[in-house]
mmCIF file of the N, C-alpha and C atoms, coordinates in Angstrom:
data_MODEL
# 
_entry.id   MODEL 
# 
loop_
_atom_site.group_PDB 
_atom_site.id 
_atom_site.type_symbol 
_atom_site.label_atom_id 
_atom_site.label_alt_id 
_atom_site.label_comp_id 
_atom_site.label_asym_id 
_atom_site.label_entity_id 
_atom_site.label_seq_id 
_atom_site.pdbx_PDB_ins_code 
_atom_site.Cartn_x 
_atom_site.Cartn_y 
_atom_site.Cartn_z 
_atom_site.occupancy 
_atom_site.B_iso_or_equiv 
_atom_site.pdbx_formal_charge 
_atom_site.auth_seq_id 
_atom_site.auth_comp_id 
_atom_site.auth_asym_id 
_atom_site.auth_atom_id 
_atom_site.pdbx_PDB_model_num 
ATOM 1   N N  . UNK A 1 1  ? 86.812  -17.797 24.227 1.00 0.00 ? 1  UNK A N  1 
ATOM 2   C CA . UNK A 1 1  ? 88.257  -17.810 24.263 1.00 0.00 ? 1  UNK A CA 1 
ATOM 3   C C  . UNK A 1 1  ? 88.707  -17.447 25.668 1.00 0.00 ? 1  UNK A C  1 
ATOM 4   N N  . UNK A 1 2  ? 89.602  -18.190 26.192 1.00 0.00 ? 2  UNK A N  1 
ATOM 5   C CA . UNK A 1 2  ? 90.183  -17.855 27.480 1.00 0.00 ? 2  UNK A CA 1 
ATOM 6   C C  . UNK A 1 2  ? 91.671  -17.703 27.302 1.00 0.00 ? 2  UNK A C  1 
ATOM 7   N N  . UNK A 1 3  ? 92.268  -16.961 28.194 1.00 0.00 ? 3  UNK A N  1 
ATOM 8   C CA . UNK A 1 3  ? 93.693  -16.713 28.125 1.00 0.00 ? 3  UNK A CA 1 
ATOM 9   C C  . UNK A 1 3  ? 93.977  -15.259 28.416 1.00 0.00 ? 3  UNK A C  1 
ATOM 10  N N  . UNK A 1 4  ? 95.127  -14.800 27.975 1.00 0.00 ? 4  UNK A N  1 
ATOM 11  C CA . UNK A 1 4  ? 95.481  -13.405 28.176 1.00 0.00 ? 4  UNK A CA 1 
ATOM 12  C C  . UNK A 1 4  ? 95.618  -12.707 26.839 1.00 0.00 ? 4  UNK A C  1 
ATOM 13  N N  . UNK A 1 5  ? 95.550  -11.408 26.869 1.00 0.00 ? 5  UNK A N  1 
ATOM 14  C CA . UNK A 1 5  ? 95.703  -10.605 25.669 1.00 0.00 ? 5  UNK A CA 1 
ATOM 15  C C  . UNK A 1 5  ? 96.054  -9.185  26.059 1.00 0.00 ? 5  UNK A C  1 
ATOM 16  N N  . UNK A 1 6  ? 96.069  -8.324  25.081 1.00 0.00 ? 6  UNK A N  1 
ATOM 17  C CA . UNK A 1 6  ? 96.406  -6.926  25.316 1.00 0.00 ? 6  UNK A CA 1 
ATOM 18  C C  . UNK A 1 6  ? 95.257  -6.051  24.853 1.00 0.00 ? 6  UNK A C  1 
ATOM 19  N N  . UNK A 1 7  ? 94.948  -5.017  25.627 1.00 0.00 ? 7  UNK A N  1 
ATOM 20  C CA . UNK A 1 7  ? 93.916  -4.046  25.266 1.00 0.00 ? 7  UNK A CA 1 
ATOM 21  C C  . UNK A 1 7  ? 94.428  -2.649  25.537 1.00 0.00 ? 7  UNK A C  1 
ATOM 22  N N  . UNK A 1 8  ? 93.929  -1.708  24.751 1.00 0.00 ? 8  UNK A N  1 
ATOM 23  C CA . UNK A 1 8  ? 94.266  -0.306  24.953 1.00 0.00 ? 8  UNK A CA 1 
ATOM 24  C C  . UNK A 1 8  ? 93.516  0.200   26.176 1.00 0.00 ? 8  UNK A C  1 
ATOM 25  N N  . UNK A 1 9  ? 94.209  0.896   27.047 1.00 0.00 ? 9  UNK A N  1 
ATOM 26  C CA . UNK A 1 9  ? 93.596  1.484   28.231 1.00 0.00 ? 9  UNK A CA 1 
ATOM 27  C C  . UNK A 1 9  ? 93.758  2.995   28.151 1.00 0.00 ? 9  UNK A C  1 
ATOM 28  N N  . UNK A 1 10 ? 92.657  3.690   27.994 1.00 0.00 ? 10 UNK A N  1 
ATOM 29  C CA . UNK A 1 10 ? 92.676  5.148   27.975 1.00 0.00 ? 10 UNK A CA 1 
ATOM 30  C C  . UNK A 1 10 ? 92.454  5.615   29.395 1.00 0.00 ? 10 UNK A C  1 
ATOM 31  N N  . UNK A 1 11 ? 93.510  6.078   30.026 1.00 0.00 ? 11 UNK A N  1 
ATOM 32  C CA . UNK A 1 11 ? 93.416  6.420   31.439 1.00 0.00 ? 11 UNK A CA 1 
ATOM 33  C C  . UNK A 1 11 ? 92.962  7.857   31.696 1.00 0.00 ? 11 UNK A C  1 
ATOM 34  N N  . UNK A 1 12 ? 92.498  8.536   30.679 1.00 0.00 ? 12 UNK A N  1 
ATOM 35  C CA . UNK A 1 12 ? 91.933  9.874   30.878 1.00 0.00 ? 12 UNK A CA 1 
ATOM 36  C C  . UNK A 1 12 ? 92.944  10.988  30.731 1.00 0.00 ? 12 UNK A C  1 
ATOM 37  N N  . UNK A 1 13 ? 93.707  11.245  31.769 1.00 0.00 ? 13 UNK A N  1 
ATOM 38  C CA . UNK A 1 13 ? 94.587  12.406  31.751 1.00 0.00 ? 13 UNK A CA 1 
ATOM 39  C C  . UNK A 1 13 ? 95.935  12.146  31.085 1.00 0.00 ? 13 UNK A C  1 
ATOM 40  N N  . UNK A 1 14 ? 96.214  10.910  30.732 1.00 0.00 ? 14 UNK A N  1 
ATOM 41  C CA . UNK A 1 14 ? 97.463  10.599  30.039 1.00 0.00 ? 14 UNK A CA 1 
ATOM 42  C C  . UNK A 1 14 ? 97.151  10.102  28.640 1.00 0.00 ? 14 UNK A C  1 
ATOM 43  N N  . UNK A 1 15 ? 98.176  9.773   27.885 1.00 0.00 ? 15 UNK A N  1 
ATOM 44  C CA . UNK A 1 15 ? 97.974  9.349   26.503 1.00 0.00 ? 15 UNK A CA 1 
ATOM 45  C C  . UNK A 1 15 ? 97.471  7.919   26.375 1.00 0.00 ? 15 UNK A C  1 
ATOM 46  N N  . UNK A 1 16 ? 97.371  7.188   27.464 1.00 0.00 ? 16 UNK A N  1 
ATOM 47  C CA . UNK A 1 16 ? 96.904  5.812   27.410 1.00 0.00 ? 16 UNK A CA 1 
ATOM 48  C C  . UNK A 1 16 ? 98.053  4.844   27.240 1.00 0.00 ? 16 UNK A C  1 
ATOM 49  N N  . UNK A 1 17 ? 97.714  3.558   27.324 1.00 0.00 ? 17 UNK A N  1 
ATOM 50  C CA . UNK A 1 17 ? 98.752  2.530   27.218 1.00 0.00 ? 17 UNK A CA 1 
ATOM 51  C C  . UNK A 1 17 ? 98.093  1.188   26.937 1.00 0.00 ? 17 UNK A C  1 
ATOM 52  N N  . UNK A 1 18 ? 98.915  0.230   26.509 1.00 0.00 ? 18 UNK A N  1 
ATOM 53  C CA . UNK A 1 18 ? 98.449  -1.148  26.353 1.00 0.00 ? 18 UNK A CA 1 
ATOM 54  C C  . UNK A 1 18 ? 98.573  -1.823  27.715 1.00 0.00 ? 18 UNK A C  1 
ATOM 55  N N  . UNK A 1 19 ? 97.564  -2.622  28.076 1.00 0.00 ? 19 UNK A N  1 
ATOM 56  C CA . UNK A 1 19 ? 97.657  -3.372  29.313 1.00 0.00 ? 19 UNK A CA 1 
ATOM 57  C C  . UNK A 1 19 ? 97.228  -4.811  29.060 1.00 0.00 ? 19 UNK A C  1 
ATOM 58  N N  . UNK A 1 20 ? 97.854  -5.722  29.792 1.00 0.00 ? 20 UNK A N  1 
ATOM 59  C CA . UNK A 1 20 ? 97.519  -7.133  29.637 1.00 0.00 ? 20 UNK A CA 1 
ATOM 60  C C  . UNK A 1 20 ? 96.221  -7.405  30.391 1.00 0.00 ? 20 UNK A C  1 
ATOM 61  N N  . UNK A 1 21 ? 95.335  -8.170  29.767 1.00 0.00 ? 21 UNK A N  1 
ATOM 62  C CA . UNK A 1 21 ? 94.049  -8.508  30.366 1.00 0.00 ? 21 UNK A CA 1 
ATOM 63  C C  . UNK A 1 21 ? 93.816  -10.009 30.275 1.00 0.00 ? 21 UNK A C  1 
ATOM 64  N N  . UNK A 1 22 ? 92.958  -10.497 31.140 1.00 0.00 ? 22 UNK A N  1 
ATOM 65  C CA . UNK A 1 22 ? 92.544  -11.898 31.106 1.00 0.00 ? 22 UNK A CA 1 
ATOM 66  C C  . UNK A 1 22 ? 91.243  -11.965 30.331 1.00 0.00 ? 22 UNK A C  1 
ATOM 67  N N  . UNK A 1 23 ? 91.173  -12.865 29.371 1.00 0.00 ? 23 UNK A N  1 
ATOM 68  C CA . UNK A 1 23 ? 89.965  -13.026 28.568 1.00 0.00 ? 23 UNK A CA 1 
ATOM 69  C C  . UNK A 1 23 ? 89.232  -14.295 29.013 1.00 0.00 ? 23 UNK A C  1 
ATOM 70  N N  . UNK A 1 24 ? 87.922  -14.229 28.964 1.00 0.00 ? 24 UNK A N  1 
ATOM 71  C CA . UNK A 1 24 ? 87.107  -15.401 29.259 1.00 0.00 ? 24 UNK A CA 1 
ATOM 72  C C  . UNK A 1 24 ? 86.158  -15.628 28.096 1.00 0.00 ? 24 UNK A C  1 
ATOM 73  N N  . UNK A 1 25 ? 85.527  -16.769 28.082 1.00 0.00 ? 25 UNK A N  1 
ATOM 74  C CA . UNK A 1 25 ? 84.579  -17.060 27.014 1.00 0.00 ? 25 UNK A CA 1 
ATOM 75  C C  . UNK A 1 25 ? 83.380  -16.121 27.076 1.00 0.00 ? 25 UNK A C  1 
ATOM 76  N N  . UNK A 1 26 ? 83.168  -15.455 28.213 1.00 0.00 ? 26 UNK A N  1 
ATOM 77  C CA . UNK A 1 26 ? 82.054  -14.517 28.351 1.00 0.00 ? 26 UNK A CA 1 
ATOM 78  C C  . UNK A 1 26 ? 82.287  -13.228 27.563 1.00 0.00 ? 26 UNK A C  1 
ATOM 79  N N  . UNK A 1 27 ? 83.489  -13.039 27.021 1.00 0.00 ? 27 UNK A N  1 
ATOM 80  C CA . UNK A 1 27 ? 83.787  -11.833 26.252 1.00 0.00 ? 27 UNK A CA 1 
ATOM 81  C C  . UNK A 1 27 ? 82.974  -11.759 24.970 1.00 0.00 ? 27 UNK A C  1 
ATOM 82  N N  . UNK A 1 28 ? 82.513  -12.870 24.474 1.00 0.00 ? 28 UNK A N  1 
ATOM 83  C CA . UNK A 1 28 ? 81.684  -12.886 23.281 1.00 0.00 ? 28 UNK A CA 1 
ATOM 84  C C  . UNK A 1 28 ? 82.494  -13.069 22.012 1.00 0.00 ? 28 UNK A C  1 
ATOM 85  N N  . UNK A 1 29 ? 81.821  -13.523 20.962 1.00 0.00 ? 29 UNK A N  1 
ATOM 86  C CA . UNK A 1 29 ? 82.517  -13.845 19.715 1.00 0.00 ? 29 UNK A CA 1 
ATOM 87  C C  . UNK A 1 29 ? 83.082  -12.629 18.985 1.00 0.00 ? 29 UNK A C  1 
ATOM 88  N N  . UNK A 1 30 ? 82.406  -11.489 19.060 1.00 0.00 ? 30 UNK A N  1 
ATOM 89  C CA . UNK A 1 30 ? 82.916  -10.300 18.363 1.00 0.00 ? 30 UNK A CA 1 
ATOM 90  C C  . UNK A 1 30 ? 84.211  -9.831  19.008 1.00 0.00 ? 30 UNK A C  1 
ATOM 91  N N  . UNK A 1 31 ? 84.228  -9.727  20.325 1.00 0.00 ? 31 UNK A N  1 
ATOM 92  C CA . UNK A 1 31 ? 85.443  -9.291  21.016 1.00 0.00 ? 31 UNK A CA 1 
ATOM 93  C C  . UNK A 1 31 ? 86.564  -10.307 20.841 1.00 0.00 ? 31 UNK A C  1 
ATOM 94  N N  . UNK A 1 32 ? 86.231  -11.578 20.871 1.00 0.00 ? 32 UNK A N  1 
ATOM 95  C CA . UNK A 1 32 ? 87.254  -12.616 20.686 1.00 0.00 ? 32 UNK A CA 1 
ATOM 96  C C  . UNK A 1 32 ? 87.873  -12.532 19.291 1.00 0.00 ? 32 UNK A C  1 
ATOM 97  N N  . UNK A 1 33 ? 87.037  -12.326 18.274 1.00 0.00 ? 33 UNK A N  1 
ATOM 98  C CA . UNK A 1 33 ? 87.540  -12.213 16.902 1.00 0.00 ? 33 UNK A CA 1 
ATOM 99  C C  . UNK A 1 33 ? 88.405  -10.962 16.745 1.00 0.00 ? 33 UNK A C  1 
ATOM 100 N N  . UNK A 1 34 ? 87.965  -9.861  17.344 1.00 0.00 ? 34 UNK A N  1 
ATOM 101 C CA . UNK A 1 34 ? 88.748  -8.623  17.286 1.00 0.00 ? 34 UNK A CA 1 
ATOM 102 C C  . UNK A 1 34 ? 90.089  -8.804  17.982 1.00 0.00 ? 34 UNK A C  1 
ATOM 103 N N  . UNK A 1 35 ? 90.068  -9.435  19.154 1.00 0.00 ? 35 UNK A N  1 
ATOM 104 C CA . UNK A 1 35 ? 91.307  -9.654  19.894 1.00 0.00 ? 35 UNK A CA 1 
ATOM 105 C C  . UNK A 1 35 ? 92.279  -10.524 19.102 1.00 0.00 ? 35 UNK A C  1 
ATOM 106 N N  . UNK A 1 36 ? 91.774  -11.562 18.462 1.00 0.00 ? 36 UNK A N  1 
ATOM 107 C CA . UNK A 1 36 ? 92.637  -12.427 17.655 1.00 0.00 ? 36 UNK A CA 1 
ATOM 108 C C  . UNK A 1 36 ? 93.283  -11.649 16.522 1.00 0.00 ? 36 UNK A C  1 
ATOM 109 N N  . UNK A 1 37 ? 92.484  -10.811 15.856 1.00 0.00 ? 37 UNK A N  1 
ATOM 110 C CA . UNK A 1 37 ? 93.009  -9.998  14.758 1.00 0.00 ? 37 UNK A CA 1 
ATOM 111 C C  . UNK A 1 37 ? 94.074  -9.028  15.261 1.00 0.00 ? 37 UNK A C  1 
ATOM 112 N N  . UNK A 1 38 ? 93.784  -8.315  16.338 1.00 0.00 ? 38 UNK A N  1 
ATOM 113 C CA . UNK A 1 38 ? 94.725  -7.314  16.847 1.00 0.00 ? 38 UNK A CA 1 
ATOM 114 C C  . UNK A 1 38 ? 96.003  -7.954  17.379 1.00 0.00 ? 38 UNK A C  1 
ATOM 115 N N  . UNK A 1 39 ? 95.871  -9.050  18.107 1.00 0.00 ? 39 UNK A N  1 
ATOM 116 C CA . UNK A 1 39 ? 97.060  -9.723  18.632 1.00 0.00 ? 39 UNK A CA 1 
ATOM 117 C C  . UNK A 1 39 ? 97.960  -10.203 17.494 1.00 0.00 ? 39 UNK A C  1 
ATOM 118 N N  . UNK A 1 40 ? 97.339  -10.694 16.409 1.00 0.00 ? 40 UNK A N  1 
ATOM 119 C CA . UNK A 1 40 ? 98.129  -11.113 15.255 1.00 0.00 ? 40 UNK A CA 1 
ATOM 120 C C  . UNK A 1 40 ? 98.810  -9.900  14.617 1.00 0.00 ? 40 UNK A C  1 
ATOM 121 N N  . UNK A 1 41 ? 98.043  -8.857  14.383 1.00 0.00 ? 41 UNK A N  1 
ATOM 122 C CA . UNK A 1 41 ? 98.563  -7.685  13.667 1.00 0.00 ? 41 UNK A CA 1 
ATOM 123 C C  . UNK A 1 41 ? 99.755  -7.047  14.373 1.00 0.00 ? 41 UNK A C  1 
ATOM 124 N N  . UNK A 1 42 ? 99.717  -6.992  15.699 1.00 0.00 ? 42 UNK A N  1 
ATOM 125 C CA . UNK A 1 42 ? 100.814 -6.323  16.407 1.00 0.00 ? 42 UNK A CA 1 
ATOM 126 C C  . UNK A 1 42 ? 102.019 -7.228  16.639 1.00 0.00 ? 42 UNK A C  1 
ATOM 127 N N  . UNK A 1 43 ? 101.873 -8.522  16.344 1.00 0.00 ? 43 UNK A N  1 
ATOM 128 C CA . UNK A 1 43 ? 102.999 -9.424  16.575 1.00 0.00 ? 43 UNK A CA 1 
ATOM 129 C C  . UNK A 1 43 ? 103.573 -10.032 15.298 1.00 0.00 ? 43 UNK A C  1 
ATOM 130 N N  . UNK A 1 44 ? 102.936 -9.795  14.154 1.00 0.00 ? 44 UNK A N  1 
ATOM 131 C CA . UNK A 1 44 ? 103.348 -10.435 12.904 1.00 0.00 ? 44 UNK A CA 1 
ATOM 132 C C  . UNK A 1 44 ? 104.327 -9.540  12.126 1.00 0.00 ? 44 UNK A C  1 
ATOM 133 N N  . UNK A 1 45 ? 105.507 -10.060 11.867 1.00 0.00 ? 45 UNK A N  1 
ATOM 134 C CA . UNK A 1 45 ? 106.488 -9.278  11.113 1.00 0.00 ? 45 UNK A CA 1 
ATOM 135 C C  . UNK A 1 45 ? 106.059 -9.091  9.663  1.00 0.00 ? 45 UNK A C  1 
ATOM 136 N N  . UNK A 1 46 ? 105.337 -10.066 9.100  1.00 0.00 ? 46 UNK A N  1 
ATOM 137 C CA . UNK A 1 46 ? 104.852 -9.945  7.716  1.00 0.00 ? 46 UNK A CA 1 
ATOM 138 C C  . UNK A 1 46 ? 103.798 -8.850  7.594  1.00 0.00 ? 46 UNK A C  1 
ATOM 139 N N  . UNK A 1 47 ? 103.104 -8.568  8.684  1.00 0.00 ? 47 UNK A N  1 
ATOM 140 C CA . UNK A 1 47 ? 102.103 -7.492  8.696  1.00 0.00 ? 47 UNK A CA 1 
ATOM 141 C C  . UNK A 1 47 ? 102.746 -6.147  9.005  1.00 0.00 ? 47 UNK A C  1 
ATOM 142 N N  . UNK A 1 48 ? 104.035 -6.129  9.196  1.00 0.00 ? 48 UNK A N  1 
ATOM 143 C CA . UNK A 1 48 ? 104.694 -4.878  9.555  1.00 0.00 ? 48 UNK A CA 1 
ATOM 144 C C  . UNK A 1 48 ? 104.234 -4.394  10.919 1.00 0.00 ? 48 UNK A C  1 
ATOM 145 N N  . UNK A 1 49 ? 103.878 -5.345  11.776 1.00 0.00 ? 49 UNK A N  1 
ATOM 146 C CA . UNK A 1 49 ? 103.407 -5.041  13.127 1.00 0.00 ? 49 UNK A CA 1 
ATOM 147 C C  . UNK A 1 49 ? 102.225 -4.085  13.092 1.00 0.00 ? 49 UNK A C  1 
ATOM 148 N N  . UNK A 1 50 ? 101.300 -4.335  12.178 1.00 0.00 ? 50 UNK A N  1 
ATOM 149 C CA . UNK A 1 50 ? 100.066 -3.561  12.091 1.00 0.00 ? 50 UNK A CA 1 
ATOM 150 C C  . UNK A 1 50 ? 100.001 -2.604  10.921 1.00 0.00 ? 50 UNK A C  1 
ATOM 151 N N  . UNK A 1 51 ? 101.086 -2.445  10.172 1.00 0.00 ? 51 UNK A N  1 
ATOM 152 C CA . UNK A 1 51 ? 101.117 -1.480  9.061  1.00 0.00 ? 51 UNK A CA 1 
ATOM 153 C C  . UNK A 1 51 ? 100.422 -2.001  7.806  1.00 0.00 ? 51 UNK A C  1 
ATOM 154 N N  . UNK A 1 52 ? 100.458 -3.303  7.576  1.00 0.00 ? 52 UNK A N  1 
ATOM 155 C CA . UNK A 1 52 ? 99.829  -3.928  6.406  1.00 0.00 ? 52 UNK A CA 1 
ATOM 156 C C  . UNK A 1 52 ? 99.135  -5.204  6.863  1.00 0.00 ? 52 UNK A C  1 
ATOM 157 N N  . UNK A 1 53 ? 98.677  -6.027  5.917  1.00 0.00 ? 53 UNK A N  1 
ATOM 158 C CA . UNK A 1 53 ? 98.038  -7.300  6.273  1.00 0.00 ? 53 UNK A CA 1 
ATOM 159 C C  . UNK A 1 53 ? 98.615  -8.449  5.465  1.00 0.00 ? 53 UNK A C  1 
ATOM 160 N N  . UNK A 1 54 ? 98.945  -9.517  6.164  1.00 0.00 ? 54 UNK A N  1 
ATOM 161 C CA . UNK A 1 54 ? 99.340  -10.765 5.504  1.00 0.00 ? 54 UNK A CA 1 
ATOM 162 C C  . UNK A 1 54 ? 98.071  -11.585 5.257  1.00 0.00 ? 54 UNK A C  1 
ATOM 163 N N  . UNK A 1 55 ? 98.159  -12.703 4.545  1.00 0.00 ? 55 UNK A N  1 
ATOM 164 C CA . UNK A 1 55 ? 96.966  -13.525 4.295  1.00 0.00 ? 55 UNK A CA 1 
ATOM 165 C C  . UNK A 1 55 ? 96.261  -13.981 5.582  1.00 0.00 ? 55 UNK A C  1 
ATOM 166 N N  . UNK A 1 56 ? 97.013  -14.321 6.605  1.00 0.00 ? 56 UNK A N  1 
ATOM 167 C CA . UNK A 1 56 ? 96.396  -14.738 7.875  1.00 0.00 ? 56 UNK A CA 1 
ATOM 168 C C  . UNK A 1 56 ? 95.622  -13.568 8.500  1.00 0.00 ? 56 UNK A C  1 
ATOM 169 N N  . UNK A 1 57 ? 96.170  -12.370 8.432  1.00 0.00 ? 57 UNK A N  1 
ATOM 170 C CA . UNK A 1 57 ? 95.473  -11.196 8.960  1.00 0.00 ? 57 UNK A CA 1 
ATOM 171 C C  . UNK A 1 57 ? 94.185  -10.949 8.189  1.00 0.00 ? 57 UNK A C  1 
ATOM 172 N N  . UNK A 1 58 ? 94.215  -11.167 6.877  1.00 0.00 ? 58 UNK A N  1 
ATOM 173 C CA . UNK A 1 58 ? 92.987  -11.027 6.083  1.00 0.00 ? 58 UNK A CA 1 
ATOM 174 C C  . UNK A 1 58 ? 91.917  -12.016 6.552  1.00 0.00 ? 58 UNK A C  1 
ATOM 175 N N  . UNK A 1 59 ? 92.337  -13.256 6.855  1.00 0.00 ? 59 UNK A N  1 
ATOM 176 C CA . UNK A 1 59 ? 91.391  -14.259 7.350  1.00 0.00 ? 59 UNK A CA 1 
ATOM 177 C C  . UNK A 1 59 ? 90.809  -13.840 8.700  1.00 0.00 ? 59 UNK A C  1 
ATOM 178 N N  . UNK A 1 60 ? 91.658  -13.351 9.583  1.00 0.00 ? 60 UNK A N  1 
ATOM 179 C CA . UNK A 1 60 ? 91.191  -12.925 10.905 1.00 0.00 ? 60 UNK A CA 1 
ATOM 180 C C  . UNK A 1 60 ? 90.286  -11.702 10.813 1.00 0.00 ? 60 UNK A C  1 
ATOM 181 N N  . UNK A 1 61 ? 90.595  -10.780 9.901  1.00 0.00 ? 61 UNK A N  1 
ATOM 182 C CA . UNK A 1 61 ? 89.744  -9.604  9.702  1.00 0.00 ? 61 UNK A CA 1 
ATOM 183 C C  . UNK A 1 61 ? 88.375  -10.022 9.175  1.00 0.00 ? 61 UNK A C  1 
ATOM 184 N N  . UNK A 1 62 ? 88.352  -10.989 8.269  1.00 0.00 ? 62 UNK A N  1 
ATOM 185 C CA . UNK A 1 62 ? 87.079  -11.479 7.735  1.00 0.00 ? 62 UNK A CA 1 
ATOM 186 C C  . UNK A 1 62 ? 86.268  -12.165 8.831  1.00 0.00 ? 62 UNK A C  1 
ATOM 187 N N  . UNK A 1 63 ? 86.931  -12.914 9.703  1.00 0.00 ? 63 UNK A N  1 
ATOM 188 C CA . UNK A 1 63 ? 86.225  -13.570 10.808 1.00 0.00 ? 63 UNK A CA 1 
ATOM 189 C C  . UNK A 1 63 ? 85.641  -12.536 11.756 1.00 0.00 ? 63 UNK A C  1 
ATOM 190 N N  . UNK A 1 64 ? 86.377  -11.465 12.003 1.00 0.00 ? 64 UNK A N  1 
ATOM 191 C CA . UNK A 1 64 ? 85.894  -10.382 12.879 1.00 0.00 ? 64 UNK A CA 1 
ATOM 192 C C  . UNK A 1 64 ? 84.688  -9.703  12.226 1.00 0.00 ? 64 UNK A C  1 
ATOM 193 N N  . UNK A 1 65 ? 84.806  -9.407  10.927 1.00 0.00 ? 65 UNK A N  1 
ATOM 194 C CA . UNK A 1 65 ? 83.697  -8.775  10.191 1.00 0.00 ? 65 UNK A CA 1 
ATOM 195 C C  . UNK A 1 65 ? 82.443  -9.669  10.220 1.00 0.00 ? 65 UNK A C  1 
ATOM 196 N N  . UNK A 1 66 ? 82.641  -10.959 10.003 1.00 0.00 ? 66 UNK A N  1 
ATOM 197 C CA . UNK A 1 66 ? 81.522  -11.900 10.021 1.00 0.00 ? 66 UNK A CA 1 
ATOM 198 C C  . UNK A 1 66 ? 80.897  -11.996 11.422 1.00 0.00 ? 66 UNK A C  1 
ATOM 199 N N  . UNK A 1 67 ? 81.716  -11.936 12.450 1.00 0.00 ? 67 UNK A N  1 
ATOM 200 C CA . UNK A 1 67 ? 81.197  -12.018 13.829 1.00 0.00 ? 67 UNK A CA 1 
ATOM 201 C C  . UNK A 1 67 ? 80.328  -10.799 14.165 1.00 0.00 ? 67 UNK A C  1 
ATOM 202 N N  . UNK A 1 68 ? 80.637  -9.658  13.551 1.00 0.00 ? 68 UNK A N  1 
ATOM 203 C CA . UNK A 1 68 ? 79.857  -8.444  13.822 1.00 0.00 ? 68 UNK A CA 1 
ATOM 204 C C  . UNK A 1 68 ? 78.502  -8.468  13.155 1.00 0.00 ? 68 UNK A C  1 
ATOM 205 N N  . UNK A 1 69 ? 78.294  -9.316  12.162 1.00 0.00 ? 69 UNK A N  1 
ATOM 206 C CA . UNK A 1 69 ? 77.030  -9.344  11.431 1.00 0.00 ? 69 UNK A CA 1 
ATOM 207 C C  . UNK A 1 69 ? 76.013  -10.236 12.070 1.00 0.00 ? 69 UNK A C  1 
# 
């Protein structure tokens, strides 16, 4: 997967923040699946912006779980 996305950045002495990152296909299938799930969860109103899961989020979570195996 190539493109941009958001990742949590723990900067040590502060509480951390989300930062935009560039993704490449070298990130691997597990990271790509996780990124797809997280990007959906934080942007989907049906998911409550991460509070619950809609059917699409369930599909993305299953893809992430399968990629880890």
